C-alpha positions, 0 to 999 in steps of 0.5 A: 326393471332397474335396481342399480340405484338401489344396490349401489347404496346396499353395496355402499351401506355394507361397507363397500364391494372390497368388504363382501366376501360373498353374497347369495339371497334366500326367498326374500334376502340378500344374504351378505357375507361381510369381511368385516361387519363393523364397517356396514350400518343397517340404519343406512340399508334400511333407509334405502328406497326399496329395502323392507328390512335389515338384519345381521345374524348368524354370521350373514348380514341380511338386506331384506328385498322382498319378492323381487330378490332375485332379479335384485340380486341378478343386477348385483352380481352383473354390476360388481361380479360379487357373488355365492362362490366366494369371490369378489371379482371386481368390474373392468371397464374393458368387461365388454371388450374381453375376449373369448378365451378371457371371458372362458377363463373368467367362467371357469376360474368362477367355477373352480374358485370355490374348490381351490383350497381343497385342490391345493391342499389334496395336491400338496399331500400327493407331493408330499407323497411323490417326495416320499416314494422317492427317497423311500421314506414309504412305500406305494404298497403301505396302508399309510401310503394307500389311504393317504394317496385315497384322500388327496385324490379323491378331489382330482377323481370326483372333480366333476362331481366337485364342479357340478355344485360349483358351477351351478351357483356360478350359472344359477342353476339347482346345484343339488340336481347338478350334483346328479349330472356330475356323479354320472360321469364318474359313476361305478357302473360307468366306468364299468361299461367304458372299461367293458369297452361294448358299444353303449346307446342311449335312447338309441344314440351312440355313447362315446365312452369318454374318461372323465375323471379330473375334466373340467370343461365337460362338466361345466358345459352340462351344467351350463345347459341345465341352467338354460333348460332349468329357466325355461322349464320353470316358466312352463311347469305349474308351481303346484308340481314344480317340485318333482316335475322340474328337475324331472323334464330338466333331467329328461333333456340334460342327461342325454345331451350331456352324455351324447354331445357334450361331456364327450365333446373334448374327447371326440376333438381330442382323438382328432387332434391325437391323429393330427399329432401322430402325423406331425411326428412322422413328419415334422416331429420337433414340432409335437413337444413345442405345441404340447409344451404350450397347449397342455393346459389347454389340452387338460382343461378340456381333457383331450390329453387323454386322446394324446395318452392313448396315441402315445401309448401305441406309439411306445408298445410299437418304438419303445418309446414315447414322444408324443406327449411325455416330453412337451408335457413335462416341459409344461408341468414345469413351467406352470410350476416356475409361473407360479414362483413367479407370481408368489414372488412378486405379489404383495397379495399374502393369500396369493403369495401363500397360494400360487407357492403351494401350488407351485410346489404341487405342480413340480411333482406333477400336479398341476390342477390347483396351479393352473385352476387356483391361479393360471386361469384367475389370473390369465398372465401366469397361464400365457407365461406358462404356455409360453414357457412350456413351448420354448421348453418343448422347442430344445425337446423337440429339436434335439429328439428327446424320447421317453424310455420308460413310462411314468409321470411328469414330475421332476423326480420322473426325469430318470425314465427319459435315461437311454441309448441316447441323450434324452436324459441330458437334453430333457433337463435342459429342456426343463430348465428352458421352461422354467427360467423363461415361464418364470421370468415372464410370468414375473414380467407381466403378471401385476396384482390386479386392481379393484376397480368398481363401476356402477351405473347410477340409475334413479328408477326403482319400483317397491313391489312388496308391502310391509307391516310393521308390529311395534314393540308393546312393551319396554324391555330386553329382546331375546330371540323367540328360540330362547324363550323357555316354551315350546309353543313359542320357541318352535315358531309352530305360533308364528314367527316373532320375538320374546321381550324380558319386561322392564315395566308391566304396561303393554302398548298397542303394537299396531292399529287395529281390533282387539281379535281376542282378550283372554278372560285371564287378560294374560294375552292379547290378540289383534288384528290390522286392517290389512290382516296381519295377526298379532299375539302378546303374550303376558309371561309364560304359564301366567294363564294359571293365574286367572287374571290375578294381577292383571288389569285390562284397560280395552275389551275384546271387539275395541279398536286401538291405535299404536301406544294405547294402553291394553293391559297393565300387571304387577310385574313384581308379583308376577316374579315374586310367584316365580313365574318367567315374565318373558312376553313373546311378540309373534305374527300368528299368520307369519306362514301368510307372508314371505317374511318376517325381519325382528329388530336387531336392538336388544334393549327396546323401548315401546313404540319401537320397531320390533318386527316387520312382516313382508306381503 
């Protein structure tokens, strides 16, 4: 089934793809968050073939599609690359020709971008703490430091949990089920098992006890696998038991694969990489800082840097210094900072300028995740520049034999830990300067603000799968949400979905073609049933049943067949108000639970015969 023509018109009538902040969907509606609601046209959307209705409420521009909204949403995301994650990544003519690394970057950025803000803010808090402790303004043993660090470190330590949710939205999986797989990687029980160092098995399969705090790719792989398993399982599980059976079966498959294969994949490969780097250290030692400086962002993404860190610990214990990871990593971190500064200086996008500046500062303090995932992975060229700068700086560190003589982190303030019996301190400063200058220059030259180009294939075929039943306004007046009707029987929705009308006169007309199925003796309420089974209730005023028909005059009787616009009941509006009755008239579809959705009008002032409610079957 093709939806391209309908989607193109929808995007046009919501103000264009540039006006879309994000979009998601429920069972029947595309729910847009728009940058400027004034650019969108409700009437334009309603006129589109295949669109059942359109409303703008609760901060969302809602386009009602019907049962096949999921297919329309998928096609929308595929065509325009706008989605629930808050991005509007525009389609590219060369999308299909994108390299494997480019596609990896796109996927990674799509999963990480929703949490870039918290990452950047947390990184800045960490950076501030580094500065405050370096200048002895506060110490690490104060509760102020500990509490702030706890808050700042939360998003990094529990990164798999945050990523589980955003990745699930990216891949179309159940985000709350995905949270289980994120939490399992950093659960205290898992941490304790890893610390104990004893063999761990799951269903008899050996589990590699890798470290997942601050990791990215392992959890993205697990959630991607979950999305595939979930899609298959849903096809075979009966809907009657799907609410618990689908999560159960998906978990029984995903958890073992996650713990045994996908999660520790980076750690397993990292162990082999560490062995190679250790061997290289003894043969072509100058090359190790070059490779670490260039590849460090990729090592961090995959979690392989943990294996290198372990190898470096062994080296430090036996030789008293470290060269396997530290010299290359400090060049890489500083290159990432400088690369972000290059973007900040060149970009004309105010938001990107602010983001790149802040994450660049955090990278100077050794916190590179915001830089890597907020700028590097999204725009790619800053990542390339950082990798190149890190490698160039690492080359100087390698050929001059830079050694880290004391344990510490890789930030601008940790340079003194390279002070020792050789010239490492001076050479690491030179290496860092080279890394930063080269990364900054390369980033400034090759970075370009992205061109927001959108391609939309025009298709003319569009099948409409839903039937809509319209309820027209039975009375002139002002429309109010059902929630504002001062009667719990109506405002709770227990009697059905609908709206309230505050009448401007006393004539009530038939809102549909159908049969008068109910006419109360008190004449204050009329029930109608259409030929397709929709049941509509018009309740004139609140508590007006107490009047026993006083001030009401019926023009029909129960069992009559009426046409839309036929006069049903007239009443004395002024007399009701004089006696203190609330004349608000609820109009509801009493069997709305049998429908997929009920769409209310956007109009405030309405006339009898105008579209009031649209029921979707």
